[in-house]
PLY file of the C-alpha trace (Angstrom):
ply
format ascii 1.0
element vertex 325
property float x
property float y
property float z
element edge 324
property int vertex1
property int vertex2
end_header
-58.81 -53.03 -16.02
-57.50 -49.04 -15.91
-56.87 -46.84 -19.50
-54.92 -43.98 -20.02
-54.39 -41.70 -22.75
-50.91 -40.04 -23.09
-50.69 -36.32 -23.03
-48.00 -33.87 -24.13
-46.47 -33.98 -21.01
-46.42 -38.19 -20.84
-44.55 -37.92 -24.11
-41.42 -39.70 -24.40
-41.61 -41.68 -21.23
-40.07 -44.90 -20.73
-43.58 -47.06 -20.70
-42.71 -48.96 -17.23
-42.04 -46.15 -15.37
-45.90 -44.37 -16.39
-47.11 -47.17 -15.15
-45.12 -47.42 -12.00
-46.77 -43.44 -11.33
-50.28 -44.16 -12.19
-50.57 -48.03 -9.41
-49.60 -47.59 -5.94
-46.95 -50.08 -4.76
-46.75 -52.44 -7.63
-44.11 -55.07 -6.87
-41.10 -54.89 -9.82
-41.92 -58.21 -9.85
-44.89 -58.20 -11.13
-44.67 -55.03 -13.25
-42.07 -57.19 -15.51
-44.37 -60.51 -15.65
-47.16 -58.01 -16.62
-45.32 -57.12 -19.45
-44.63 -60.59 -20.79
-48.27 -61.90 -20.68
-49.37 -59.09 -22.56
-51.32 -57.35 -19.81
-50.41 -54.11 -20.66
-51.29 -52.61 -24.13
-50.73 -49.54 -25.70
-53.05 -48.95 -28.70
-54.19 -52.60 -28.38
-51.35 -53.80 -28.97
-48.97 -55.93 -26.61
-46.04 -53.29 -25.08
-42.54 -53.32 -23.92
-41.02 -51.91 -20.76
-39.03 -49.77 -22.95
-41.32 -48.45 -24.97
-41.50 -44.49 -25.19
-45.16 -43.18 -25.06
-46.32 -40.67 -27.98
-48.96 -38.22 -27.26
-52.81 -40.03 -27.81
-51.32 -43.27 -27.40
-53.83 -45.74 -24.98
-52.02 -47.58 -23.07
-54.47 -49.72 -21.27
-53.33 -51.97 -17.84
-54.70 -55.63 -16.97
-53.51 -55.05 -13.38
-55.34 -56.44 -10.61
-57.69 -53.62 -9.10
-55.56 -53.34 -6.03
-52.69 -52.57 -7.18
-54.58 -49.03 -8.32
-56.50 -48.37 -4.58
-55.16 -45.74 -2.56
-53.33 -43.93 -5.65
-53.68 -40.29 -5.06
-57.43 -38.71 -6.68
-56.22 -36.27 -9.71
-57.83 -33.08 -8.61
-56.95 -29.90 -7.64
-54.44 -29.64 -5.18
-54.18 -26.82 -1.87
-50.84 -24.88 -2.83
-49.34 -22.14 -0.14
-48.03 -19.24 -1.97
-44.64 -18.48 -1.47
-42.60 -15.57 -2.06
-40.26 -16.09 -5.19
-39.73 -13.35 -7.27
-39.17 -14.03 -11.46
-36.14 -13.47 -13.46
-37.12 -15.22 -16.56
-40.15 -17.06 -18.42
-41.39 -19.14 -21.87
-42.95 -21.74 -22.21
-40.56 -24.07 -21.06
-38.58 -22.55 -18.36
-39.84 -20.38 -15.03
-36.41 -18.90 -13.35
-37.02 -17.42 -10.17
-34.56 -16.10 -7.34
-35.78 -18.20 -3.97
-34.97 -15.83 -1.02
-33.31 -17.03 1.71
-35.20 -19.12 4.32
-37.54 -20.15 1.59
-37.65 -24.65 0.93
-36.78 -25.87 -2.50
-38.82 -28.60 -2.00
-40.96 -30.02 0.97
-39.55 -31.33 4.01
-40.88 -32.98 7.62
-41.27 -29.32 8.94
-44.32 -28.63 7.08
-42.79 -25.62 5.90
-44.25 -24.40 2.38
-41.96 -24.98 -0.25
-40.77 -23.20 -3.71
-42.13 -26.32 -5.76
-45.50 -25.46 -3.76
-45.66 -21.81 -4.75
-44.67 -22.51 -8.04
-47.11 -24.57 -9.03
-49.61 -22.52 -7.58
-48.21 -19.63 -9.66
-49.16 -22.00 -13.11
-52.31 -22.66 -11.70
-53.10 -19.39 -11.63
-52.13 -18.26 -14.91
-53.90 -21.39 -16.20
-50.83 -22.99 -17.52
-50.34 -25.97 -15.35
-53.64 -28.57 -14.51
-53.74 -31.74 -12.45
-56.40 -32.91 -13.49
-55.19 -33.44 -16.91
-51.84 -34.85 -16.28
-51.16 -38.33 -15.77
-47.61 -37.99 -13.87
-46.03 -35.04 -14.57
-45.46 -31.82 -11.92
-44.34 -29.25 -12.19
-40.52 -29.66 -10.78
-37.02 -27.45 -9.68
-34.07 -28.62 -11.86
-31.11 -27.34 -9.39
-31.63 -27.19 -5.44
-30.36 -24.40 -3.06
-30.02 -25.13 0.92
-32.52 -23.11 2.59
-30.30 -20.69 3.60
-28.93 -20.17 0.52
-30.71 -17.28 -2.19
-30.73 -16.96 -5.61
-31.88 -18.62 -9.29
-33.79 -21.82 -9.40
-34.55 -23.03 -12.78
-38.11 -25.02 -12.82
-39.38 -26.80 -15.84
-43.05 -26.17 -17.15
-43.53 -29.23 -19.29
-42.19 -32.64 -19.05
-39.81 -31.86 -21.99
-38.21 -29.57 -20.80
-37.18 -31.20 -16.90
-36.14 -33.92 -18.89
-33.68 -31.74 -21.23
-32.84 -29.74 -18.17
-31.68 -32.10 -15.80
-29.48 -33.78 -19.15
-28.05 -30.94 -19.71
-26.96 -30.14 -16.01
-25.33 -33.70 -15.92
-23.70 -32.98 -18.78
-21.88 -29.69 -17.69
-23.82 -27.64 -20.28
-24.61 -25.14 -17.41
-22.40 -23.35 -15.77
-23.20 -21.61 -12.49
-21.67 -18.34 -10.94
-22.55 -17.83 -6.78
-21.56 -14.98 -4.94
-20.80 -14.41 -1.45
-19.79 -12.47 1.54
-16.15 -14.76 3.30
-14.01 -13.40 5.83
-10.63 -12.18 4.86
-9.13 -12.26 1.46
-8.63 -15.17 -0.89
-6.26 -14.70 -3.73
-8.40 -15.41 -6.59
-7.88 -18.75 -8.62
-9.46 -22.06 -9.28
-8.66 -24.51 -6.25
-9.60 -28.40 -5.68
-10.30 -30.78 -3.80
-11.87 -33.69 -3.17
-15.56 -34.52 -1.60
-16.93 -37.22 0.58
-20.92 -37.11 1.36
-21.71 -40.11 3.46
-25.68 -40.60 3.04
-27.83 -38.83 5.92
-24.51 -36.94 6.91
-25.28 -33.48 7.79
-22.15 -32.14 6.80
-19.90 -32.98 3.81
-15.69 -33.84 4.23
-13.41 -32.17 2.27
-9.85 -33.46 1.32
-6.77 -31.83 0.10
-5.71 -34.83 -2.03
-7.57 -38.21 -3.08
-7.82 -40.42 -0.39
-10.60 -42.52 0.60
-13.71 -43.05 3.41
-12.44 -44.88 6.54
-15.87 -46.21 7.12
-17.38 -46.84 4.01
-14.18 -47.46 2.01
-15.65 -44.97 -0.83
-13.33 -43.01 -2.31
-13.65 -39.34 -2.00
-14.90 -37.20 -5.26
-12.80 -34.35 -7.05
-14.28 -30.93 -6.57
-13.36 -27.24 -8.38
-14.09 -24.23 -7.05
-13.36 -20.86 -9.14
-12.91 -17.78 -6.43
-12.34 -14.22 -7.63
-12.33 -11.51 -5.22
-14.89 -8.40 -6.48
-14.44 -5.71 -3.09
-12.86 -5.74 -0.07
-12.76 -3.96 3.34
-12.81 -4.61 6.90
-12.02 -8.11 6.59
-14.92 -8.93 4.54
-14.71 -9.66 0.60
-17.67 -9.77 -2.09
-16.35 -13.19 -4.45
-17.47 -14.48 -7.46
-17.53 -18.46 -7.16
-17.61 -20.67 -10.52
-19.02 -23.96 -9.85
-16.65 -26.45 -12.21
-18.36 -29.07 -10.02
-21.27 -29.17 -8.18
-21.20 -31.20 -5.17
-23.21 -30.61 -1.70
-22.05 -27.79 0.04
-19.33 -27.28 -1.98
-18.88 -23.43 -1.69
-19.63 -23.18 2.21
-17.17 -26.12 2.86
-14.11 -24.98 0.24
-14.54 -21.71 0.86
-14.20 -23.11 5.04
-10.88 -25.40 4.02
-9.72 -22.39 2.00
-9.61 -20.50 5.06
-11.78 -17.99 4.39
-15.71 -18.85 5.38
-18.69 -17.71 4.79
-20.37 -15.07 6.83
-23.46 -16.44 9.00
-22.75 -20.13 7.96
-23.29 -22.02 10.91
-23.16 -25.15 9.72
-18.92 -24.44 7.89
-18.40 -21.06 9.29
-16.69 -19.85 12.59
-18.62 -18.74 15.66
-16.35 -15.76 16.12
-16.96 -14.38 13.04
-20.26 -15.10 12.29
-20.90 -13.11 16.01
-18.79 -10.50 14.47
-20.67 -10.02 12.04
-24.58 -11.82 12.89
-26.53 -12.91 9.69
-30.02 -14.70 9.62
-28.21 -17.15 6.95
-25.39 -17.58 4.89
-24.05 -14.72 3.09
-24.22 -17.14 -0.57
-26.66 -16.32 -3.75
-26.77 -17.93 -6.93
-25.96 -15.23 -9.41
-25.45 -16.32 -12.27
-26.47 -19.04 -14.76
-24.66 -19.28 -18.23
-26.23 -22.29 -20.76
-23.45 -23.59 -23.31
-22.63 -21.85 -26.33
-24.16 -25.12 -28.00
-26.89 -26.89 -27.26
-27.99 -29.81 -29.49
-31.10 -30.89 -27.41
-34.13 -29.76 -29.64
-36.11 -28.67 -26.72
-33.26 -26.40 -25.34
-31.15 -25.18 -28.43
-32.69 -22.00 -28.27
-31.02 -20.86 -25.28
-27.38 -21.82 -26.16
-25.39 -18.80 -25.40
-27.53 -17.25 -22.75
-26.77 -15.77 -19.62
-29.48 -15.33 -17.04
-28.37 -13.03 -14.06
-30.36 -12.37 -11.06
-30.49 -8.79 -10.17
-32.42 -9.63 -7.10
-29.38 -10.64 -5.72
-29.26 -8.79 -2.11
-25.43 -9.33 -1.19
-23.31 -6.14 -2.71
-25.84 -4.26 -0.55
-25.17 -6.42 2.61
-21.54 -5.88 2.28
-21.85 -2.04 1.93
-24.08 -2.05 5.32
-21.38 -4.12 6.72
-18.10 -2.51 5.95
-19.43 1.08 5.23
-17.84 0.90 1.83
-20.20 2.47 -1.28
0 1
1 2
2 3
3 4
4 5
5 6
6 7
7 8
8 9
9 10
10 11
11 12
12 13
13 14
14 15
15 16
16 17
17 18
18 19
19 20
20 21
21 22
22 23
23 24
24 25
25 26
26 27
27 28
28 29
29 30
30 31
31 32
32 33
33 34
34 35
35 36
36 37
37 38
38 39
39 40
40 41
41 42
42 43
43 44
44 45
45 46
46 47
47 48
48 49
49 50
50 51
51 52
52 53
53 54
54 55
55 56
56 57
57 58
58 59
59 60
60 61
61 62
62 63
63 64
64 65
65 66
66 67
67 68
68 69
69 70
70 71
71 72
72 73
73 74
74 75
75 76
76 77
77 78
78 79
79 80
80 81
81 82
82 83
83 84
84 85
85 86
86 87
87 88
88 89
89 90
90 91
91 92
92 93
93 94
94 95
95 96
96 97
97 98
98 99
99 100
100 101
101 102
102 103
103 104
104 105
105 106
106 107
107 108
108 109
109 110
110 111
111 112
112 113
113 114
114 115
115 116
116 117
117 118
118 119
119 120
120 121
121 122
122 123
123 124
124 125
125 126
126 127
127 128
128 129
129 130
130 131
131 132
132 133
133 134
134 135
135 136
136 137
137 138
138 139
139 140
140 141
141 142
142 143
143 144
144 145
145 146
146 147
147 148
148 149
149 150
150 151
151 152
152 153
153 154
154 155
155 156
156 157
157 158
158 159
159 160
160 161
161 162
162 163
163 164
164 165
165 166
166 167
167 168
168 169
169 170
170 171
171 172
172 173
173 174
174 175
175 176
176 177
177 178
178 179
179 180
180 181
181 182
182 183
183 184
184 185
185 186
186 187
187 188
188 189
189 190
190 191
191 192
192 193
193 194
194 195
195 196
196 197
197 198
198 199
199 200
200 201
201 202
202 203
203 204
204 205
205 206
206 207
207 208
208 209
209 210
210 211
211 212
212 213
213 214
214 215
215 216
216 217
217 218
218 219
219 220
220 221
221 222
222 223
223 224
224 225
225 226
226 227
227 228
228 229
229 230
230 231
231 232
232 233
233 234
234 235
235 236
236 237
237 238
238 239
239 240
240 241
241 242
242 243
243 244
244 245
245 246
246 247
247 248
248 249
249 250
250 251
251 252
252 253
253 254
254 255
255 256
256 257
257 258
258 259
259 260
260 261
261 262
262 263
263 264
264 265
265 266
266 267
267 268
268 269
269 270
270 271
271 272
272 273
273 274
274 275
275 276
276 277
277 278
278 279
279 280
280 281
281 282
282 283
283 284
284 285
285 286
286 287
287 288
288 289
289 290
290 291
291 292
292 293
293 294
294 295
295 296
296 297
297 298
298 299
299 300
300 301
301 302
302 303
303 304
304 305
305 306
306 307
307 308
308 309
309 310
310 311
311 312
312 313
313 314
314 315
315 316
316 317
317 318
318 319
319 320
320 321
321 322
322 323
323 324
C-alpha cells in the first residue's frame, strides 16, 4: 500500500488521473477494477474515479507494488538555464518573452527548453519545490514554434494551469502577433480551411471547405486578421489577429495570401529569403488580451487585462532592412 497526502496543487484533480500520475504503466482495466474493489480510498473510505481531490486528503492505494516501481523519484531536477525576459508575473502566472531559437518543450534534439528554464527560475525563487509535489510541475499554456519569438504564458500552480487552458479553449484570450512579410497585403479578416495530418511537417490550406483525400477528414475553418502598420522597400510590418489558433496558421495563411513571412524556411519563398536573409521566421507573439468578463475564480482578476511585449525585435529589424526610421 502507498499513501499520499494531497497538496494545494492536487486540489480539484480527478482521482483517477492522480492515481495514473503516481503509478507506472498501470493498465486502465486494473485501475478501474481497483476502484470497484475498494482498493483506492480517500480519507479511509472507498472512492470513485471522478472524485475531485481536496487539499489534505489522505489517498491510499492498495495496488500491487510492481506498479510503483520505476516511478521517477521526487528530487530536485538538474535544469539548465534558458534565456527569457519576464513581462508579467504574479502568484498564478508568469508571462515571458521567448527568444527565437528556443524550444517551448523538450524534443529529441536534447536542447534546453523554456519549460526547463522556467522551472529552474521558480525553484531558485523558492516558489516551486518538486519534492513537495505529487503530480504538478510548471507548464506553459500556449506554444510557439522554435523560430518564433514572443509571449508565452506559464502557470505557476495547478489551478492556474487548468483555468488558463480552459480560457484559451473557450476563446477567452486574444493573441496578436507582429510579422515582417513580403509585399503590401490589404487590411482585412481572411478565412481559409486548414488541415494538419498527424506527424506532417507542414499544414495544408484550402480556400473553401473540403476533406482530405487520404483520411477523409474535413479541413477546419481558420480566420486571420491582417493589419498593415508600416511599409517600405517591399517589406510590410503587420499586426496579425488570431481569431483561431491552428498549427502554423499565420505562416501558412500569409503564404496563401501571397505575402510570405521573411525568413520562413517552411512556408516562405526562397528568392525572398535570399534577398533578406534572416536566421528565423520574422514572427513575434506581441500582445495578449484577456476577455472583458471572466467568471473563473482564479482568472477573474485578469478580466480586460492587456499584456504587451516590450522585447519584440521586429520593428527594429524592419528599420534595419528598409532604412526607414
